N, C-alpha and C positions, 0 to 999 in steps of 0.2 A: 154111543152113535150121534155122529153129528145131526143136526137136522136144520133145514134149511130155512126156519124162523129168525134165523140169525141175522138173514138179509134185509128184514124189514127195520132193523136196527137204525140208528142215525150214522153209526159208523160207515155204514155202507151208501147212504145218499148219495146223489150225483154230486154235491157240492163237496160233501167230505172226502169222496173217490177222489174228485178233480184236485183237491189241497194234496192229496196223498199221493197219486202220482207225479204232481210238481216235485216230491220230493224224493221220489225215487232215484235209484242209482241208475246213470245208463253212461255207456260210452259215446262220448261225441265227437262228432265229425272235426276234423281239421278246421274248414272255412266257417263252423259255427262257433269255433272257441278263438277267433282271431277278435280282438279287442276292438268295438267301435265299429266294425266294418260293416255290419248291417243294424239300419236303427231300428228297433221294433214300434210298429204303430198300430197300438189297438182301436180296433175301431168300433161303431155300435149297427153296422147295418152290413149287410150280404156284398155291396159293392164300394168300391173305391172312386173317388173323383181323383183324375190327377191332370193338372192344369200344366200345358207347354205353354213355353211362351220365348218367343224366337228374340233374345236383346242382341244388340249388333252393334258394336263398338265403331266410328268411322275417325277418321283423320279429317281435322276442321283444316277448310282452306282459310289461308291467311285472306283479310280484307282492311279495306282503308277506313281510319276511325270516321265514327258518324255514321257507315254504310250499315243500310238494313241487315238484321241476323240472319243466318242461315237458322230455320228451324228444326228440331229435334225430332224427328220421325217416331212414333208411337209404335212400341210392339204389337206384334199380331199374338193373339192368343188363342187356344183351343183347349177346353176342357172336354174330358173324355172319361167316361166310367167303364171300369174292369170288375168284371164278378171274381170275388175270392172262390177258391175251390174247397172240395170238402176232402178230406182224408179219412178214411173211418176202415176200422176191424174187428172184429169180435171173436173171443173166445169160449166155449159152452164148458161149463163146470156141471156134470151130471151128479146125481144124489151117489151112485152107482161108485163114482171115484171116491167118494167120502166117506164109504163105507168103514167103519173102525179106523179110521184116520188118526183117533186121539187114543193113545196108548197108556196103558192104566199109570197113575200116579205122576203123569206128566203135565203140560201145560192144558189149559182150560179149552175146553170143545172151541169156543170163542175166538181164541187165539189161533189155536191151528187152522182154523177154515180160513182166518185171516191173513194169517202166512202163506197158504196156497194161494189164495186171491192175490196175492203181494208178488209172490213168485213168477205168474203168470203176466200180471200187469207190469211189473220194475223189474224182472228177472233179465239177464244177459241176453236171451232169446225171447223176451215177452212182448206185449202188444207195445209199450214206449219205446223198446229200443227199435222197431220195426219203424215206428212214427218218426223217429229221431233219423233212421237211415233215410226215409222218404225227404224228409227234410235235407239232408245234407244234396241225396240226389239233386234237389230243386235249387239248393245254392250254387251246387256246382253249372247247372243249366243257367242261372242267374250271372254268375262270370262270364257265362260265354254270350251273354244276352237274350237270352230263351228262358220261357217259363217250360221245363219238359215234364209229360207225363211218365210214371212207372215202364210204359214199353216204349219209351223215346220219343212219341209223338208231341209235337209242340201244342203247347195251351196258347202261349204268346209268345211272339215273337217282338221284342223290342225295337228292334233295327226295323222291322217294317211299321209298328206301330206309332213310332215319331221320324218316320219317313227318312231313315239315314241307311246308307248303304252299308254294309257291311265291308268292314276292310280286307282286302285280300290277305290271304297267308303269306308271312316272310319266310322265305327258304333261308334257313341257316346253313344249308348246305355241310354239315356236320361231317360226313363221309369224305370228304375230299382229300385223298391222299396227298395234295400239295396245295393248301389252302395259301392264300395270298394272306402278308403281312397286318395283324390287327384287324381282321376281317370279321370275328364275330364281336370284337369291341363296337367294329360299326355297326352291324345290326342290332347291339343292344342300345346304340345310341338314336340308332331308325325308331327302334322301337318306345324309347322315352319319349322322345321329340311327338311321335304320334298320340300318344297316351296324355300328354299335357295339352297341347292343341287339344283334343279331345275332350279334356276338362274343363278346358277355359279358365276362369277365374277361382274355380273350386279348388284350391289349395291350400291345405292346412300344415302346421308344423308337425313334422313327424312322419311327412308324406313318404309314401313309399310306392314301389310297382312289385306287386309277388307275379311270380310265373309260378304256373302250375305244368309240370314237365310228366309227358310220360316215360316210361324205362326205358326204351330204345333212345330217345332225345336225352333225357337224362345221362345216360351212359356214355353216348358219344361228347356232348357237353364238357363234362368232367375228364374224358379221356382226350379230348382236343389239345394240341401242343400247344396251340396257344394260351388256355386256360391253365395248362399244366407250369409253363413255365413261368407264370407270375408266382409261384409257389415256390419256386427254386430259391436258395439261398436266403429263406425266409423261414422265422419260427413254424410257421405253416408246414413246411416241407414234409416234415413227420405224417400228415395227415395222409400222404399220397400213398403212404404203405397201410393204411388203414381202408377196411371196405367203407361206401359210402351208399348204400342202399338206404330211400327214404331219408337220404339227406338235406341239405339246404346249403349253398353256392352265393355268395353275394358277390358280381360282377357286374362291371358296365353299367353300375347304377340300377339294376335290378336284383331282386331276392327271389333266386330259382328254387324251386324246391320239388324231390321228386314226389311226386302225391301218391298217397297210399288212400286206394279205394275198397272197395270188397275183394275178397281173397282170391274170386275168380275174374278178376281185373277186365269185369265187363260190365256188371250191373250198375254200379256206381264207380266209373273210371276216367282219365285221361287218355285218349289212344296213344298207342306205344309210341307213335313217330311224332305226336303232336306236342304243342306247348301254348297255353294260354296265360294271357296277361292282363292284370286287371290293377286298378290304384286302389289302395288301402288309405280310403279318406271319408270323414262322414260326408253323408248327402249323397252320396253316387248311388247306394243300396238300400233298399227298406223290404221289410218283412210286416205286410197288413196282418193284421190277425182278427177275423170276423168272430161274434159270437154265436155261441152253440146253440143248436133248433130245437130248444126246450125252453119250457115257460121259465124254470130257474134262471135262466143268462138272459131274457129277453131285454132288448135296448140296454144292455151292461156292455164295457167295455171287452173287446175280446182277449182270448188269453191262448198260449200257445199250443194246449194241448186240455182235452177233455175229458173225462172219464165217468161210466154210469155202469151199474150193474141191473139188469132186468131179468126178473125171477118167472118161471111158470107157474101163472095164475090159476090153471086150469088143473094140472096134475101134482104141481108141486116136486116137479122129477130133476129140473136143471135152473140153471142160474146163467146168465150172457153176461162175460164181461168184456165190457165195449170201450174203444177210446176214438175219440172224433178230434180234428185239427182241421181250422177253414184258414188257411194260409194265402197270400198273393205276393210272392217273391217279386220287386220291382226292381230294374236296372232305370235308373233317370239319366245315365248318362252314358247309352252305349256307344256313344263316338269316341269314349276313353277304353275303348277294349279293343287288344289286339291278339292277335292269333300266329303262330308260327307252326314249320312245320323241319323235320329232322334233313329232309333231303329231297 
């Protein structure tokens, strides 16, 4: 029979558990899988200072030789602190659940219990998977210019924080039975111009605009006569006979993606009739990570996820498996974000 003394071994210390959970397999979200989209920024404090600088380029008026020079104005700067948030959840493993867990002649007691702990920690529905789902929910909010809590409430609205009005929705009018020629491409061009103007000078090689589409928006976009005509008489024409659920379409300078969220299509999802546009370029999105709230990690650079074991010191009847994360998902260029609706 397993004994709870094993949880006092070094393998179950907070540092060891944190290292283990970093290696645990999990199903990543789409936004977390885009290379270089979100810059990780480990910090040693609970708050993050963000400096806003209003740099303005101006056209220089011509002047006579020898005349006094017009002086460049100094940028106005503003520094504000934003607190990271805490994501935390636990799972209690009781002594009765471990009763007779080790079959005769099988693995050691230690390894069997460790497997059970890691299943609850890093399994497909384990604590780490829930933290990663929460991170993806926050990433999805971030590319919309907000940091959202699990209930949909707004933690930070980066448009308001930087004093930038949120752009109005662009109506793609995809259900129009008699669309004017080239209307979808014109809408795409409108989006591309708005995104690039919102970025200012933050453009890098490989720059692209990604659009996350809800199901209805995606279905009408890919079925639109204008889009379908671009496939005709091309090698890609065979694609018109294939299914395209959760597919990718490059059109009008934009990479459209039918975003797949949670299976309930509500917990983590793009609205069915909506589309969200954002630039995939370094320097726009950051994930600040604060250190855990224990002496083990005081004043150390923050990590994405922490894990620990807490045992019942009074009755030795249970242990709590706990995970923590202290992120702040930041959009530094909310003016570059655009949104659209199907109709």
